[in-house]
N, C-alpha and C positions, 0 to 999 in steps of 0.2 A: 573455620579453620579449614574444611574440606574443600570450601570454593576457593579460598585464597590458595591452597595446594593446587588445585586444579588450574587456576589462571597462570600460575609460575610455570607449570608443566608445559601448557599450551603456548606460554610466550618462548618458551627455550627450544621450539621446533623451529627451525628456519622456514621449512615450507608452509607451516601455519602463518608466519608472519608475512610471508610474499603474497599468500593467497588473499589474508587479509588487507594487506597492501593494496591488491587489485580491488578488492571492494571497496575500500574506504576511497581511493583515488576516482573510481567508475562512479560511485555512487555521488560523489561530490559534482561531479560533471552532471550527472542525472538531476540533482536540485537545481544546477544552473540552468540546463534546459527547461526544466519544469518552470522557473521564474521567468525564463524568456518568453515562453511560450504563455505564460499568464499575464505578462505585460502586453504582449502583442495581441491577445486574444481579448482581454479584459480592459484593459487600462490604455487604450489609444482613443483621444476623442471621438474619432470617426467611426470606431468598431466596438461591437458587442456590448452594447448598453441596456438591452433588453434580456427578460427572464428567457426568452427563446433562444437568443444568440449564445448566452452563458452556457445554457443547458446542450445546446449543438458542439459547442466546443469542448465540454466537459466529456460528452461522449465519445469524440474523437479522441481525447487524451485517454479514456478508460477503456474504450474497446479492446484493444491489443491485449491487456491484461486478463480480459475475459475469455477471448477466443483463443489465444496462443496457449497459455498455461498449461492446460490438460493434454496437450498433443506433443509436449517437447520430450517427453519420455523415450520415445523411439530414436529421435536423432542424437540425445545425449548418451543413449547406450551404443551408437554405432561410432560416433566420431570421436577422435582424441580429445577430451576435455581441454587440455592445457592449448592445442592448437585453436580449438574453437574459441576459447577465451581470446587469444591472441588477434585472430583474424576477425572475430567479432567486434572487438574495440575498433580495430582499424577500419572496419565496414562502417560501424554507426558514426565513425569520425568523417567518413566520406559523406554519409547521408546528411549529417548536420552542415557539412560544408555546402552541399547542394540545397539544402533547406536556406542559407543564409543567400546564397545567389538567386533562388527563388524568390525571396523576399525583396531583394533588391530590384529584380527585373520586373515582376508582376505584383508585387504585394500579396496580403493575404487572399489564396484563392486555391483552386482544387489542387495545383501541384504541390502547395505548401502542406495541405491536410493528407494528402497520400504519402509525403514524405514524413509527416510527423507519425503517422501510422506506422509506418517501416521502423522508423529510429524506437519508438516504443516497443515495438514488437520484439526487436533486436534486443532491448532493456531486458524485455521479460525473459526471453530466452537464456540469456547470459545469466542472470539471477538464478535460473534453476541449475544452469551448469556450475556455477560457484558452489550451490548448495550439494548438488551431486557429488562434486570432487571432494568435498570436505572430510567424509569418512575416510578416503583413502590416506590421508595424512596425518592422523591423529589416531591415538588410542580410544578405543570404543567405549571405554569407560570415562573418557572427558567429552565424548559427544554431547551430551546434555548440557553440560556447560558451554561448550563452545556453539550450539544451537541457540542458547540464551543470549550470549554476549554479541555474536557476530551480527543477527539482524538489528539488535539494539544500536551497535555502533555504527552499522551501515544506514540506519535511519537518521542518526546523529549526522552523519556525514552528508546526508541528502539536505537536511535541513540547513546545515551550513552552507551548503552549495546555494541554496535556496535564497539566504540571507545575503551572500556575497553578491548573487544575480540582482536583487533587488536594490541594493546599494549603488552597485554599478549603474543601474537604470536612473537612479535619482542623483547620482553624482555627474554624469555625462551631460552634455548639452544635446537638446533635441536635434534629432536627425538619423541617418543609418547608422552612425555608430551607437548610438543609444539604443536602438531597436535590434542590433545584431551583438552586442557586445557579450552578453551572457552565452549565447551559443557559440561564438568564436572560443571562448575561454573554456567551455565544454569539451569542445573539439581538441584543443591541446591537452585536456586532462585525459581524454579518451587515449590518445595516442601515448601518455604517458604510463596509463594502465597496461597497454599492450606491452610496453618496455619493462615493466615490473613482471608481467606473464613469463618473459624469458628468463629469469632467475629460476623457474620451475623446471625439471625435466620433462621432456616431450610425452612420456607416459606416465608421468608421476601422478596425474589425477585420474587415471583410467581411461575407459573400463579397462579392466582386467582381462576380459574375453570378449571382443566386440560381439554383438548379436548378429547371427548369419542368416536369420528369416529375412524374407522379403519386407521392404519398408511399407508398402501398400497394405501387405497381410498385417504387419506390426501396429498400425495407424488404425486399422478396423478393429484388431484384436483391443486397441485401447479404448475405444468408444464402446465395446462390449465389456471390458472390466470396471468403466466407468459406471456402466449401467447395474452392474453387479455391487458396486461400491455403495451407490445409492440405496439399494435394497438391504445390504448389510447395516448400514447406518440407520435406516429406519428401523429395520427390527432390533437391532442393539439397543436403541432408546436413547440412552443418555448422550451420546456424541451428536447424534441427529438432531436431537432437542438443542443441544447447545449451538451447533451450527445454525439453525433456523431462527434461534434469537440473535446470534451474533449478526446474521443478513437483515434483520429487521432493524436492529441497532444502527447498521450501518447505513441503512435507508435514512434514518434520521439524520445521521451525520452528513450525508451528502445534501440532505436538504438545509442543513445548517451552515454549510461553506457555501451553497448558492445564495444563501441569504447574506451571509457575510460580505462576499463578492459585491452583490448589487446595492447592499445598504452602504458599503465603503464607497462604491462608485457613483452612486446617484443621489443618497440622501445626506450622508455626513460630509459629502464632498460635493463642490458644484460639478455638474455632469462634464463639464469642460476642462476641470481641472484635473487632468487624469494622475499627475504626480502626487497630489494630495489623497486623492482616493487609493492610490498604491500604498502609500504610507499608512493609512487607516488599516486597510486589509492587512498589511504586515504585520501590525499591531496585533489585530485581532487573531491572526493565525499564530503569532508567537504566543499569546495568551493559550490557545489550543495545545500548542506544543509543549508549554510549560506544564500545563495539566497532564500532559501524556508522561512527562519525566515525573512527577508526583506519583503518578499511578505505579511506575516502575518500582519505586520505593516502598509505597504502602502495600502493595498487592502481595509480595513474598512475606511481609509481617502478618498480613490478614490471613493468609494461607496457614499459619502456625496455629490459628484460632478458628477459623470456620471453613466449611468445605467450600470448594471452587463453586459448587451451584448456588451456595448462598451467597458468596461474594457477587457472582453476575446479579443477582436480583438488588443486593446493596448499591452495586454500581449504577444500575439503571435507575432505581429510585433516587439515590443520591444526585447523581447527575441531571436528574430533572429537575432538581432544585435551581440549578443553572438556568434550564430553560424557562422556569416560571421568571426568573428575573426578565428574559427577554420577551416575556408576555407582558410585562408591565411597561417597558421603555426600549427605546433604541438609543437612548443616551449613551455616549463612547464609553466613558468610564465604567457605568454598570453592565453595560453589555460585554465589554472587556472581562469583567469579574465572572458574569454569567458564562460567558464561553469557556473560560477557565475551569470552573467547575464542571461543565459538561466535558471538557476533555478529560479530567480525572476519570469522569464515571465510562466514557467509550474505551480509554486504553486499559482500566482495570478489567473491565468485562472482557475485553478481548484477550487480555493475558491467561483469564481463568477458562476461557474456553479454548485456548491452546493447550491447556493442561488437560482438561477434560478430554479432547479428541485424541492427546497422546497417550494419555492413561487407558482410556475404555476402548481403544480400537486395536483390534488384533493386529500383529505385524502384517501380516500378509496383505491388509486392506489400509495401513496407516499411509502410505505414500499417496493412493488414491484417495482418500480422505482428505488430505491436504491439498489436492488437486481441486477437489470440488469445494473445498475451503476457499481456494483463490477466485474460484468462478463466482461464488457467492458472494466473496466480498466486494468484488468490482462490479458485478452485475447489478448489486443492490444501488450503488452510486448512479450506475445509468438508468434505472427505473428512478430514482429521484428526480435526475435530470427531467426526465420524461414527465413526473408529476408535477415539478416547478413550472413547467410550461403552461400547464392547466390552471395551475392556483395562486401563483406566486406574481404579485404586482412587479413592475419594473423598478421599483425602490426598494425591493428586496423584502423590507421587515413589514409583517403582517400579523396584528393580534389573532385573527381568526387561524391563521396557519399555525402559528407559535401555540394555540390552546390546543389544536388538533394534533400536533406533534407530542405535545406532554401527554393528553389522552392516549395517545398511541403507545407510547413508551410504558406507561402504567399498565395497559392491556398487556403489553408482552410480558413484563416481568411477573404480573399476576398469573398468566397463563403459562408461563414458563415453570413457576414455583409449583403451580397445581399438577402439572405434568410429571415434575420430578419427585414430587410427594407420592404421587400414584405409584411410580416405580421404586419407592423407598432409597431414591438416591444411588440405584444399583443398575448396571447395565445387564440386559438380559443375555442369556446363552443364544447363540446363533448357530445353526447347523445347515448343512443341506446347499452351501454356496461354495464354488471353487475356492481353494486354498484353506478350508477350514478342516481341521480335523475331525 
């Protein structure tokens, strides 16, 4: 009943509806950009059919999320957030337009990689701006509910955008239109998102009082603050353990995504049949997303019965059942089922980690804790890309690799359980760091 009341209250706030609209429209565009890049990088007959090629492209797509995130705060605290969203969406529409021109002129090359880095970096920055603006427009009592549903709806919008992008790829004839349709549609969506932003007042999203210290000093202070946050999380115990476990599991997720791309591209379809490979990959990724969706339903129910730390262990071990299917076969139907089960475990564990970090981290360090979360989350996938170059065959599926990944997950789960039990599942008291009483 409380949740229903909160949702009704949120829906009654015009500014919340506008901000949510910006997020949904722009993240649908993000999904289309990701689909367009995936088809260009991974599903062209002449491009990126090796493990090293896929890994390099993934690093390009993930690096901005790892590098930009922690240092967005000083800018967000200085610039009017509504104006930042307006001009930021217009800027990335322009960057995507330049990307399509570069693709037509030179194909995939250094210019495209640089433009993709810029576009994804802007994307990461604007997501942070959206999050920072939310507390300005809703009652703080409803903030937890908003923080739960807004990222979920945004993720769903990204998935919908990706599906639309893949459908466009399969529906259009081969050629320039097929290669750039998703990117051009995303460009239009970014312009629309900028239009939705104008429904908000110029100062409605804050900051209430722009920071007046120098930007360089603020960036240097941010680095110091992050170092203090790392020390705090390690000393605190439970949130540090949860983040380490999340990063380890995310590494496995990254390895499985690369497995899916290469298996769909080179093993389950003929290497020269890019469209069939894309359709198979979309099916496998759809199974992963469906698993995520089931985890969103199961996790709140589980939290009524077991501690979040216990649920993390259950998700890691339960998700490994899906991995065991991949040990045995790469047959498409069974592989799809295995990926679905693994997807439930990945998302269920992630939600539990979110809960632990929010609950067990002091307010003075909570924002920085999630900045570190962001870095670990994406860096783990970059590490997976590097490891894949060393151990994964170009056909993707490898029984020894899958066995090693299962063993790794079991070790992570058991180590996490032992460490949490040693702490009696309670965070330690921490003192002597800035911001703590």
